[in-house]
Wavefront OBJ file of the C-alpha trace (Angstrom):
o trace
v 6.964 31.188 -45.523
v 4.984 33.857 -44.263
v 3.957 36.966 -46.322
v 3.142 40.571 -44.834
v 1.401 42.787 -47.034
v 0.712 46.916 -45.685
v -2.640 47.860 -46.891
v -3.334 51.199 -47.939
v -3.341 53.829 -44.571
v -0.965 51.217 -42.716
v 0.386 53.332 -40.717
v 4.156 51.979 -39.622
v 4.358 53.257 -36.137
v 1.384 51.088 -34.827
v 1.575 48.363 -37.921
v -2.594 48.643 -37.796
v -3.648 46.523 -39.989
v -1.380 43.937 -41.054
v -2.342 41.948 -43.622
v -0.824 38.360 -44.300
v -0.682 35.199 -45.788
v 1.408 31.639 -46.059
v 3.451 30.729 -49.317
v 0.942 27.436 -48.808
v -2.249 25.193 -47.482
v 0.459 24.158 -45.075
v 1.681 27.644 -43.701
v -1.838 28.152 -43.602
v -2.365 25.473 -40.795
v 0.535 27.297 -39.057
v -1.215 30.609 -39.823
v -4.467 29.078 -37.835
v -2.248 26.834 -35.160
v -1.102 30.917 -34.045
v -3.659 33.371 -35.412
v -4.811 35.790 -32.434
v -8.337 36.319 -32.140
v -7.162 40.051 -33.785
v -7.165 37.935 -36.966
v -10.217 38.116 -39.178
v -9.417 35.744 -42.118
v -10.291 36.119 -45.795
v -11.234 33.246 -48.675
v -12.996 32.619 -52.124
v -16.518 31.122 -51.203
v -17.031 28.178 -52.646
v -13.096 28.045 -55.231
v -10.201 27.754 -53.868
v -7.400 30.844 -52.339
v -5.195 31.885 -51.002
v -5.401 31.827 -46.867
v -5.847 36.011 -46.369
v -5.789 37.157 -42.807
v -5.916 41.093 -41.713
v -4.202 41.752 -38.065
v -7.281 44.464 -36.531
v -5.381 47.106 -34.040
v -6.562 46.101 -30.515
v -10.333 47.300 -30.032
v -11.766 47.236 -33.195
v -14.101 44.145 -35.562
v -15.380 43.095 -38.278
v -18.374 46.525 -38.698
v -14.457 48.519 -38.262
v -12.176 47.666 -40.871
v -11.707 51.080 -43.199
v -13.605 50.188 -46.882
v -10.143 50.650 -48.208
v -8.296 47.611 -46.157
v -11.506 46.132 -47.198
v -10.820 46.202 -50.192
v -7.133 45.479 -50.360
v -7.578 42.061 -48.865
v -10.460 40.703 -50.858
v -7.847 42.082 -54.089
v -4.852 40.400 -52.672
v -7.535 37.207 -52.814
v -8.710 37.172 -55.990
v -5.440 37.506 -57.065
v -4.533 34.273 -54.929
v -6.545 32.177 -56.415
v -6.314 30.550 -59.894
v -9.914 30.128 -60.666
v -11.705 33.258 -58.677
v -8.589 35.469 -60.348
v -9.961 34.886 -63.849
v -14.183 36.020 -62.213
v -15.859 39.375 -61.615
v -18.460 39.716 -59.378
v -16.725 36.947 -57.617
v -17.838 36.615 -53.705
v -15.219 36.408 -50.687
v -15.895 35.601 -47.147
v -14.685 36.262 -44.317
v -15.109 35.860 -41.019
v -12.947 36.352 -36.927
v -10.733 33.552 -36.522
v -12.306 32.836 -33.225
v -15.537 31.339 -35.506
v -12.904 28.892 -37.402
v -12.859 25.504 -37.027
v -10.540 22.266 -37.242
v -11.612 18.868 -37.009
v -9.615 15.355 -37.521
v -11.797 14.984 -40.403
v -10.313 17.915 -42.652
v -8.072 18.253 -45.220
v -4.785 20.657 -44.807
v -5.584 23.748 -44.943
v -9.961 22.863 -45.025
v -11.823 25.363 -41.831
v -15.046 24.817 -40.757
v -17.302 27.822 -39.039
v -18.419 27.975 -35.807
v -21.759 30.046 -36.977
v -22.255 30.468 -40.077
v -24.366 34.063 -39.545
v -20.623 35.252 -38.245
v -19.580 35.155 -41.423
v -19.857 37.994 -43.500
v -19.926 37.857 -48.067
v -18.644 40.691 -49.704
v -18.480 41.140 -54.131
v -14.946 42.047 -56.007
v -16.665 43.308 -59.464
v -12.529 42.752 -60.632
v -9.151 42.008 -60.422
v -7.949 45.818 -59.875
v -3.931 45.999 -60.696
v -3.294 48.703 -59.072
v -4.403 47.735 -55.936
v -2.379 44.358 -56.242
v 0.464 45.665 -57.636
v 0.944 48.599 -54.829
v 0.328 45.666 -52.248
v 2.574 43.769 -53.838
v 5.311 46.815 -54.003
v 5.330 46.369 -49.994
v 5.146 43.074 -50.094
v 7.930 41.383 -46.682
v 8.748 37.226 -46.742
v 9.804 35.815 -43.935
v 11.106 32.972 -43.878
v 10.790 31.529 -40.383
v 8.912 33.976 -38.662
v 8.314 33.477 -34.631
v 4.511 32.596 -35.032
v 4.776 31.264 -31.646
v 6.141 33.850 -29.875
v 3.270 35.853 -30.803
v 0.663 34.576 -30.182
v 2.440 34.158 -26.167
v 2.902 37.511 -26.029
v -0.684 38.245 -27.061
v -2.273 35.803 -24.612
v -0.131 37.397 -21.480
v -0.639 40.538 -22.541
v -4.088 40.186 -22.038
v -3.881 38.126 -19.325
v -1.836 40.867 -16.973
v -4.404 43.611 -18.125
v -6.970 41.155 -17.071
v -5.531 40.964 -13.446
v -5.451 44.875 -13.833
v -8.378 45.472 -14.021
v -9.756 43.246 -11.706
v -7.515 44.656 -8.751
v -9.223 47.949 -10.429
v -12.379 46.516 -9.427
v -11.602 45.570 -5.443
v -9.319 48.230 -5.413
v -12.913 50.293 -5.749
v -15.340 48.241 -3.942
v -13.191 48.631 -0.622
v -13.302 51.736 -1.353
v -16.508 52.089 -1.415
v -17.156 49.664 1.214
v -14.718 51.702 3.425
v -16.817 54.887 2.462
v -20.350 53.394 3.339
v -18.846 52.581 6.701
v -18.174 56.269 7.260
v -21.013 57.063 6.522
v -22.759 55.114 8.880
v -21.001 55.549 11.410
v -22.129 59.748 11.103
v -25.253 59.038 10.872
v -24.717 57.400 14.436
v -24.996 58.161 17.633
v -21.100 57.077 17.780
v -19.203 59.832 18.280
v -21.105 61.114 20.591
v -21.917 58.564 22.611
v -18.297 57.765 24.409
v -18.484 55.622 27.176
v -15.624 58.420 28.847
v -18.298 60.898 28.547
v -21.078 59.465 29.967
v -21.980 60.012 33.285
v -24.589 58.795 35.780
v -26.857 59.358 38.272
v -23.773 57.686 41.489
v -21.126 59.997 39.592
v -23.936 63.071 40.118
v -24.238 61.941 44.085
v -20.970 62.211 44.603
v -19.810 64.844 43.191
v -22.799 67.534 43.535
v -25.370 67.540 46.503
v -28.642 68.018 44.780
v -29.706 67.850 41.341
v -30.932 71.446 41.239
v -26.745 72.107 41.508
v -26.107 69.422 38.606
v -28.652 71.602 36.614
v -26.721 75.124 37.811
v -23.313 73.628 36.475
v -24.148 72.172 33.031
v -26.070 74.859 32.480
l 1 2 3 4 5 6 7 8 9 10 11 12 13 14 15 16 17 18 19 20 21 22 23 24 25 26 27 28 29 30 31 32 33 34 35 36 37 38 39 40 41 42 43 44 45 46 47 48 49 50 51 52 53 54 55 56 57 58 59 60 61 62 63 64 65 66 67 68 69 70 71 72 73 74 75 76 77 78 79 80 81 82 83 84 85 86 87 88 89 90 91 92 93 94 95 96 97 98 99 100 101 102 103 104 105 106 107 108 109 110 111 112 113 114 115 116 117 118 119 120 121 122 123 124 125 126 127 128 129 130 131 132 133 134 135 136 137 138 139 140 141 142 143 144 145 146 147 148 149 150 151 152 153 154 155 156 157 158 159 160 161 162 163 164 165 166 167 168 169 170 171 172 173 174 175 176 177 178 179 180 181 182 183 184 185 186 187 188 189 190 191 192 193 194 195 196 197 198 199 200 201 202 203 204 205 206 207 208 209 210 211 212 213 214 215 216 217 218 219
């Protein structure tokens, strides 16, 4: 079971900034396994809580998350932490999914970080029921989401985009080479030094009586 939420400012057409989280720690393992590089992971710092994910629009990063969307994620994490829900000035950590690491020795639902410098922190002063209730009003339960299929579709799209980029680059390089060759040819004398236009001294002797006659004809 995966729960999906719509943060404030959510656009149904583009599905920008979709929030989702698992039902329990076992679901969290599946979410982590199939999360996209576009996903941001949220958790209460140093306390047990739900793992909340925010899917960013393409081309955006942590610094691009709107303040109200960030607040929605933090409030949702706090509300889904037994201990954290009772604490004010709660610290929340968040980072891109690509910065999470999972080793064989870790317990179910436990994760670590590849780079602690890439982990951001923020504070939630108190629970805001209006925000939590609004988010719960958009809550959608999906019993068996195709997480693997979503990941596969994303990776296929990335590969196609990369392929198109490489092809465009090769085409541009080919055009540049051809343009350089044309420029080089124009700067040379090849266009006026054609073999059929060249006259030898033998040709002159056979056609003209003397050099003066050739000169008069040339002029």
